[in-house]
C-alpha atoms as one frame of an Amber mdcrd trajectory, in Angstrom:
protein
   0.000   0.000   0.000   1.385   3.410  -0.941   0.470   6.970  -0.017  -2.217
   8.665  -2.094  -0.749  12.006  -3.111  -3.785  14.144  -2.306  -4.124  12.433
   1.070  -0.829  12.442   2.999  -2.678  10.956   5.975  -2.596   7.655   4.065
   1.175   7.297   4.474   1.503   3.806   5.995   2.734   3.563   9.595   2.607
   0.648  12.038   0.940   2.811  14.662  -1.785   3.924  12.282  -2.741   0.355
  11.436  -2.273  -1.065  14.933  -5.191  -2.329  16.989  -4.229  -1.292  20.510
  -5.547  -3.229  23.507  -5.552  -1.257  26.748  -4.734  -3.057  29.982  -5.704
  -1.671  33.384  -3.186  -3.648  35.431  -4.969  -3.596  38.798  -7.977  -5.329
  37.251  -6.560  -7.514  34.482  -5.225 -10.758  35.995  -4.059 -11.615  39.515
  -1.272 -14.215  39.389  -0.383 -14.454  43.083  -3.794 -14.200  44.766  -3.277
 -10.956  46.610  -6.406  -9.483  45.006  -4.538  -7.227  42.576  -3.644  -7.750
  38.950   0.070  -7.820  38.215   2.778  -8.075  35.585   2.943 -11.864  35.650
  -0.815 -11.908  35.160  -0.436  -9.684  32.093   2.304 -11.938  30.739   0.036
 -14.979  31.086  -2.644 -13.431  28.866  -0.558 -11.983  26.038  -1.401 -14.863
  23.688  -5.089 -14.186  24.308  -4.606 -10.543  23.305  -2.646 -11.491  20.193
  -5.247 -14.077  19.168  -7.983 -11.489  19.556  -6.267  -9.540  16.787  -4.421
  -6.823  18.691  -1.067  -5.518  17.502  -0.082  -3.573  20.614  -0.833  -3.289
  24.300  -1.125  -0.041  26.215  -0.591  -0.605  29.932  -2.027   2.019  32.277
   0.399   3.324  34.937   2.337   0.531  36.613   4.847   2.702  38.479   5.519
   3.052  42.205   2.590   4.977  43.674   0.497   5.447  46.814  -2.496   4.793
  44.513  -4.547   7.822  45.538  -5.581   8.054  41.875  -4.970   4.449  40.829
  -1.382   4.954  39.742  -1.776   8.330  38.057   0.026   9.693  41.129   3.569
   8.478  40.521   6.183   8.376  43.271   8.981   6.832  41.189   8.988   6.770
  37.386  11.736   4.153  37.216  10.206   1.532  39.478   7.240  -0.812  39.052
   4.730  -0.638  41.920   5.684  -3.496  44.211   2.135  -4.927  44.195   2.369
  -5.335  40.409   5.760  -7.039  40.684   9.345  -6.080  39.949  11.015  -4.169
  37.140  12.284  -7.528  35.883   8.680  -8.779  35.663   7.827  -5.767  33.515
  10.869  -6.271  31.296   9.688  -9.851  30.706   6.273  -8.565  29.629   7.946
  -6.170  27.172  10.128  -8.980  25.818   7.265 -11.441  25.427   5.065  -8.788
  23.817   7.762  -8.334  21.195   8.265 -12.088  20.790   4.562 -12.365  19.962
   4.875  -9.673  17.308   3.174  -6.917  19.288   4.227  -3.496  20.563   4.330
  -2.228  24.158   2.963   1.259  24.924   3.419   2.766  28.390   1.399   5.473
  30.107   3.303   8.743  30.488   2.049  10.877  33.382   4.158  14.033  33.512
   1.736  16.892  34.123   1.926  15.966  37.798   3.432  13.409  40.147   2.654
  12.103  43.622   3.356  14.242  46.664   5.399  11.194  47.735   7.842  11.707
  44.864  11.345  12.625  46.039  11.353  15.732  43.837   8.244  17.132  45.470
   9.492  16.287  48.935  12.611  18.317  48.187  10.549  21.153  46.749   8.340
  21.156  49.820  11.214  21.153  52.290  11.915  24.891  52.101  11.302  27.980
  50.003  14.969  28.059  49.009  15.270  24.452  47.883  16.681  24.184  44.286
  13.597  22.193  43.253  11.133  24.708  44.687  10.457  26.086  41.221   9.802
  22.618  39.783   6.245  23.031  41.083   3.841  25.958  41.444   4.235  27.490
  44.895   2.240  30.692  45.548   1.551  32.622  48.781  -2.068  32.929  49.927
  -4.177  35.638  48.347  -5.063  36.615  51.916  -6.835  35.148  54.928 -10.534
  34.905  55.738 -12.178  36.029  58.971 -11.215  32.707  60.573  -7.585  33.056
  59.622  -7.838  30.410  56.899  -5.518  30.955  53.934  -7.279  31.880  50.682
  -6.011  30.123  47.513  -4.131  32.204  44.918  -6.917  31.967  42.345 -10.375
  30.497  41.742  -9.344  27.449  39.714 -11.363  24.293  40.246  -9.757  20.875
  40.558 -10.933  18.260  38.061 -11.689  16.162  41.135 -13.773  18.854  42.853
 -13.018  21.817  45.110 -10.068  24.181  44.843  -7.091  23.320  42.637  -4.751
  24.474  45.431  -3.487  22.777  48.587  -2.014  24.739  51.496   1.297  23.568
  52.927   1.561  24.319  56.639   5.345  24.040  56.768   6.180  26.717  54.197
   2.855  28.601  54.436   2.291  28.555  50.653  -0.125  26.828  48.298   0.862
  24.374  45.578  -1.142  23.863  42.397  -2.702  20.488  41.746  -5.330  20.330
  39.036  -6.311  16.841  40.181  -6.045  15.264  43.672  -4.466  17.093  46.606
  -1.618  14.549  46.416  -0.918  15.221  42.713   1.146  18.431  42.500   1.508
  19.884  38.997   4.994  20.203  37.554   6.120  23.652  36.454   7.077  23.018
  32.843   8.476  26.519  32.554  11.502  25.208  34.475  13.934  23.642  31.997
  15.724  21.557  34.635  12.393  20.065  35.619  11.546  19.175  32.019  14.925
  17.572  31.422  14.652  15.504  34.581  11.164  14.347  33.570  12.326  13.379
  30.095  15.243  11.396  31.477  13.389   9.564  34.259   9.888   9.046  32.857
  10.751   8.704  29.158  14.400   7.800  28.639  14.476   5.031  31.236  11.651
   3.119  29.544  12.876   3.769  26.013  16.153   2.210  27.100  14.177  -0.872
  28.101  12.562  -1.305  24.714   9.071   0.126  24.836   7.484   1.249  21.564
   5.443   4.278  22.517   3.662   6.385  25.093   0.094   7.311  25.819   0.517
  10.824  27.232  -1.817  11.635  30.102  -3.527  15.066  29.994  -0.981  16.118
  27.405  -2.496  19.548  26.774  -2.202  20.842  30.357   1.555  21.404  30.656
   1.529  25.078  29.684  -0.409  27.358  32.035  -1.099  31.005  31.231   1.618
  33.109  32.938   0.567  34.725  36.173  -2.150  32.093  36.805  -5.039  34.610
  36.758  -8.580  33.877  37.904 -10.682  31.822  35.514 -13.842  33.304  33.993
 -16.988  32.571  36.000 -18.871  29.874  34.094 -20.408  28.050  37.078 -22.389
  30.556  39.106 -23.165  27.968  41.780 -19.532  27.445  42.712 -16.677  29.471
  44.161 -14.283  27.404  42.048 -14.266  27.729  38.268 -13.051  25.469  35.429
  -9.586  26.629  34.379  -9.508  25.149  30.886  -9.186  28.501  29.134  -5.997
  29.144  31.142  -4.498  25.652  31.417  -5.507  23.771  28.277  -3.542  24.094
  25.011  -1.523  26.901  26.594   0.999  29.328  25.074   4.043  27.007  25.117
   2.341  23.630  24.783   3.475  22.974  21.199   7.020  23.981  22.037   7.027
  21.525  24.941   5.762  18.662  22.779   8.322  19.345  20.074  10.991  19.260
  22.779   9.701  15.921  24.077   9.523  14.546  20.544  13.110  15.626  19.899
  14.266  13.938  23.105  12.607  10.677  22.049  14.155  10.726  18.574  17.621
  11.397  20.005  17.267   8.671  22.614  16.193   5.885  20.222  19.272   4.876
  18.267  18.091   1.718  16.486  15.852   3.491  13.977  12.665   2.317  15.670
   9.754   4.721  15.262   8.183   5.538  18.623   4.502   6.418  18.643   2.945
   8.981  20.982  -0.768   9.414  21.552  -1.820  12.428  23.575  -4.875  12.661
  25.761  -5.754  16.155  24.612  -9.309  16.404  25.971 -10.634  19.367  23.999
  -9.166  21.385  21.159 -10.252  23.051  17.963  -9.511  21.264  14.709  -6.727
  23.745  13.999  -5.032  22.990  17.313  -5.443  19.243  16.752  -3.748  19.671
  13.391  -0.825  21.421  15.070  -0.427  18.602  17.588  -0.464  15.785  15.020
   1.024  17.196  11.812   3.906  14.904  10.832   5.932  17.892   9.643   5.700
  19.573  13.070   6.996  16.547  15.013   4.861  16.840  18.119   2.528  13.827
  18.561   1.664  10.851  16.395  -2.049  11.055  17.228  -4.452  12.200  19.922
  -7.540  11.322  21.921 -10.416  13.797  21.878 -13.411  13.684  24.244 -16.115
  15.159  22.041 -18.090  11.943  21.513 -17.771  10.584  25.057 -19.109  13.843
  26.496 -22.303  13.950  24.451 -25.266  14.091  26.818 -23.252  15.509  29.722
 -23.241  19.011  31.173 -20.140  21.090  30.354 -20.325  22.455  33.898 -20.477
  19.088  35.691 -19.994  15.824  33.822 -22.332  13.830  36.064 -25.347  15.991
  35.264 -27.027  14.416  32.255 -28.499  16.644  29.553 -30.705  15.769  26.549
 -28.927  14.592  23.397 -29.878  12.893  20.155 -28.114  10.427  17.873 -27.242
  13.286  15.514 -25.223  14.968  18.258 -23.214  11.790  18.796 -22.655  11.196
  15.080 -21.185  14.670  14.643 -19.059  14.382  17.779 -17.717  10.950  16.848
 -16.726  12.194  13.403 -14.735  14.991  15.079 -12.209  12.317  16.024 -10.987
  11.892  12.462 -12.520  14.355   9.993  -9.887  16.999  10.766  -7.110  14.826
   9.272  -8.721  14.604   5.830  -6.216  15.548   3.135  -3.370  16.574   5.487
  -0.387  14.945   7.200  -2.153  14.342  10.535  -3.585  11.324  12.312  -6.021
  10.480  15.068  -7.722   7.692  17.003 -11.076   5.932  17.268 -12.314   4.524
  20.555 -15.398   4.116  22.727 -13.926   2.845  25.981 -10.936   3.341  28.245
 -10.161   3.449  31.958 -11.916   6.836  32.296 -15.144   5.895  30.503 -18.137
   3.667  31.299 -18.949   0.593  29.264 -19.904   1.448  25.698 -22.836  -0.968
  25.356 -24.556   0.657  28.332 -23.568   4.136  27.156 -24.248   3.917  23.417
 -26.021   0.600  22.843 -28.639  -1.422  24.711 -27.399  -3.516  27.625 -30.664
  -5.422  28.117 -30.427  -9.212  27.859 -32.359  -9.026  24.583 -30.071  -6.611
  22.739 -26.766  -6.596  24.613 -24.897  -8.881  22.232 -26.381  -7.540  19.011
 -25.840  -3.892  19.964 -22.307  -4.761  21.087 -21.690  -6.234  17.648 -23.064
  -3.060  16.075 -20.576  -0.945  18.025 -17.758  -3.293  17.031 -18.709  -2.906
  13.366 -18.799   0.871  13.666 -15.320   1.057  15.193 -13.912  -1.392  12.666
 -14.596   0.924   9.719 -13.685   4.322  11.163 -10.465   6.050  10.106  -7.733
   6.255  12.740  -5.882   3.992  15.143  -8.391   1.692  16.853  -8.214   1.328
  20.650  -9.960  -1.493  22.477 -10.249  -1.613  26.272 -10.081  -4.794  28.343
 -13.528  -6.364  28.678 -14.936  -4.421  25.737 -14.371  -7.466  23.541 -16.683
  -9.603  25.713 -19.361  -6.926  25.898 -18.928  -5.917  29.512 -21.720  -3.628
  30.727 -22.009  -1.167  33.610 -22.650  -2.655  37.033 -26.207  -2.197  38.260
 -27.761  -0.756  41.401 -24.552  -0.271  43.372 -24.761   1.957  46.436 -22.528
   4.991  46.167 -20.398   3.623  49.008 -19.210   0.836  46.672 -17.542   3.253
  44.253 -13.757   3.454  44.471 -13.096   6.491  42.268 -11.698   9.528  44.066
 -13.752  11.757  41.744 -16.997  10.101  42.851 -16.068  10.152  46.517 -15.029
  13.798  46.505 -18.127  14.974  44.663 -20.456  12.822  46.750 -19.129  14.387
  49.957 -19.373  17.865  48.486 -22.967  17.466  47.240 -24.065  15.782  50.463
 -22.576  18.590  52.546 -24.039  21.367  50.400 -27.461  19.967  49.441 -28.129
  16.811  51.491 -28.628  13.107  50.824 -32.165  13.353  49.430 -31.727  16.520
  47.372 -32.355  16.939  43.667 -28.633  17.602  42.970 -27.811  14.307  44.720
 -30.416  12.418  42.664 -28.942  13.874  39.451 -25.456  12.927  40.594 -26.420
   9.325  41.397 -28.190   8.988  38.030 -25.105  10.408  36.341 -22.580   8.084
  37.944 -24.781   5.050  37.253 -24.309   5.815  33.555 -20.943   7.582  33.397
 -18.629   6.644  36.268 -15.220   5.383  35.227 -15.506   2.744  37.968 -17.652
   0.739  35.533 -14.490   0.097  33.497 -12.309  -0.741  36.483 -13.946  -3.861
  37.880 -11.824  -7.036  37.555 -11.643  -8.746  34.161 -14.007 -11.688  33.840
 -12.097 -14.698  32.528 -14.488 -17.496  33.569 -17.881 -18.048  35.177 -16.237
 -19.423  38.306 -17.551 -18.118  41.622 -16.825 -15.724  43.185 -13.981 -14.050
  41.251 -14.552 -15.069  37.619 -10.990 -16.304  37.177  -9.419 -12.943  38.005
  -8.199 -14.299  41.359  -8.556 -17.679  43.004 -11.879 -18.218  44.816 -10.370
 -17.773  48.279  -9.100 -14.252  47.479 -10.855 -10.914  47.934 -10.149  -8.695
  44.885  -9.242  -5.045  45.445 -12.533  -4.017  43.801 -15.873  -5.801  43.608
 -16.658  -7.770  40.484 -19.492  -6.942  38.143 -21.953  -9.807  38.597 -22.425
 -10.013  34.821 -19.890 -12.870  34.652 -22.752 -15.096  35.823 -24.756 -14.084
  32.734 -22.222 -15.336  30.227 -20.102 -12.177  30.025 -16.747 -13.883  30.455
 -13.955 -15.042  28.167 -14.323 -18.784  28.756 -18.026 -18.994  27.909 -17.776
 -16.662  24.941 -14.767 -18.436  23.460 -16.914 -21.578  23.158 -19.845 -19.798
  21.515 -19.362 -19.110  17.793 -22.054 -16.407  17.970 -20.543 -14.589  20.934
 -19.409 -10.996  20.923 -15.826 -12.121  21.595 -15.758 -14.186  18.419 -17.453
 -11.397  16.489 -14.731  -8.979  17.601 -12.116 -11.393  16.238 -13.991 -11.390
  12.957 -14.320  -7.616  12.640 -10.658  -7.051  13.518  -9.700  -9.473  10.712
 -12.054  -7.547   8.448 -10.379  -4.252   9.392  -6.944  -5.626   8.568  -8.072
  -7.222   5.322  -9.623  -3.922   4.200  -7.101  -1.679   5.921  -6.904   0.632
   2.925 -10.462   1.889   3.303 -11.162   0.872   6.924  -8.024   2.353   8.491
  -6.961   4.958   5.918 -10.270   5.772   4.217 -10.956   9.454   3.607 -13.689
  11.848   2.458 -16.098  10.645   5.165 -19.641  11.850   4.477 -22.828  11.384
   6.483 -25.878   9.936   4.778 -29.220  11.087   6.239 -27.552  12.916   9.131
 -30.893  14.074  10.582 -32.168  10.504  11.024 -32.713   9.886  14.746 -32.207
   6.129  14.528 -29.920   5.480  11.569 -26.156   6.126  11.566 -25.114   5.942
   7.931 -22.067   7.193   6.054 -19.721   6.711   3.116 -15.957   6.946   2.769
 -13.474   6.025   0.062  -9.909   5.071  -0.754  -8.867   5.449  -4.387 -11.578
   3.760  -6.443 -12.811   1.795  -3.454 -15.915   2.977  -1.610 -17.538   1.912
   1.650 -21.108   2.441   2.812 -22.324   1.745   6.358 -25.931   1.512   7.550
 -26.236   1.112  11.324 -29.512   1.051  13.244 -29.065   2.629  16.665 -32.544
   1.813  17.927 -34.741  -1.046  19.118 -37.071  -0.609  16.144 -36.876  -1.540
  12.475 -35.482   1.205  10.249 -35.599   1.734   6.486 -32.415   2.564   4.611
 -31.269   2.919   1.036 -27.914   1.898  -0.429 -26.456   4.761  -2.511 -27.031
   4.212  -6.205 -23.779   5.820  -7.379 -21.778   2.618  -7.040 -22.131  -1.148
  -7.231 -21.945  -2.186  -3.592 -21.741  -5.675  -2.119 -22.470  -6.391   1.514
 -19.325  -7.565   3.334 -20.186  -7.468   7.031 -23.299  -7.701   9.184 -24.245
  -8.570  12.731 -27.421 -10.592  12.155 -25.853 -13.787  10.891 -26.943 -15.348
   7.628 -30.382 -13.774   7.211 -30.904 -12.337   3.735 -29.472  -8.919   2.943
 -31.196  -7.243   0.015 -29.716  -3.956  -1.084 -32.706  -1.825  -0.102 -34.752
  -2.980   2.861 -35.258  -2.704   6.596 -32.676  -2.990   9.312 -33.719  -5.017
  12.339 -33.240  -3.533  15.841 -29.554  -2.710  16.391 -28.633  -4.208  13.026
 -25.683  -2.988  11.010 -24.503  -3.660   7.468 -21.257  -2.681   5.772 -20.985
  -2.506   1.978 -17.919  -2.137  -0.250 -17.817  -1.674  -4.004 -14.585  -3.668
  -4.400 -14.429  -7.089  -6.038 -11.948  -8.430  -3.469 -14.239  -7.901  -0.521
 -14.578 -11.252   1.188 -13.067 -11.749   4.634
């Protein structure tokens, strides 16, 4: 396959074509029965991941950490968390991943660290410490009538409350956009950046990894002076700081510097991929991040489609949305790369999102499998690097009817306490919050992986072990690897099929361009076309529990190549059954 001149995005790269399987190590596989997943557990399941059809694994943070934010609070970038095993265990996983023909992608968390990190401890020790400027230390704005220090500005933490924590020893605040134990690095300090590059990046490149997923990669550059944020939430003292912290004035410079460090460090000619979690950005900014000629990032994650139906003020307040809104938002992931030297990603799940069948399909016993197959088909034909999250391939759904006390997520716990204190247990804001987390909490993705139907731990741990987090009881309903592997009609086996399909038709499935909606206003039908050279693809996907009419475009001779309703007849112009999808291609070599 060669690059199409008018579409430089079609230049072949391994990381564009890769199917990346994300592993959340705490919940993947427990090898030593301590209730936590670990490196040896990951190693034991690599053949399973390869046989599914994945080309790479992305492992969420596995570094030494107090686990206040499940490993996104790193205390030592060069050491594996002892519960997950040793560095040598991790090196074995990297080696075996390569032996199986796959790539290893690590999580890179360098906007902040843990307050247990040696660098922060030094910075905190005195106002004159050489590392003081590696973090944001600011005196109080003043003191209230009770003598309590007032934070330097009105920024809101992503986890609720002020984005500042007061340090009693030095009588100054430090900035932490996330948990109180996650101080933000000051990227304006060159020594700090160089130390981060060496410890968090260079160390792991030296041990053979193939890429990085970059956590909150658009937050490194804050507006100088750290002014107050505009008031967008009139019900809160603390305001979202995105306009002052996201995609800031030096962010592209910082990413070019990181990219340059990576290229200098890798001496064997291997091309390292980087995928940035960039949250929100205009198309023009996304182009800057991912343009090959600019040498910043390989690709990025955008949140537009996963935030449809949520309030921009508070994610866990649900707001009305229609299928059209989601179609447009999903297409934002990849339409910006059309005809230029950029790239992006397609995904529905990760460690920060709920389960996609509950969120975007129908998780009832009647339609769970068929709507899961529909979502698999959709992802398989969208342009960009495809990411699949552990358990997505077996159709895991959100847990049901859990009391709020069962949630582990620091975001849920912080906001629950805040809403309870301000409004009360039985208030309308609390009801909205509980409805929101039942649909949207990231805890839904963090329950242990369900390998078997064995009680009580579904093969994640031995039966006599208590896992770190409660299991989703859905393993008793057939949502587990062992049962689905035996069933030729299971979602697991369908995922294997659609991933083969994507690779067989990688020209139009992975690299296809000129995406166009068909019948965008339709409230039940998600339909579109795309092309690659003379090859054209048409998709008709019914996102409803009712039958829907559709029409195959008449401008080309299409043949159906993929569907999720088995061998029932597929005339070219007819009805789609509930949650049915059909993919057509006008190419003669279209069997899979």
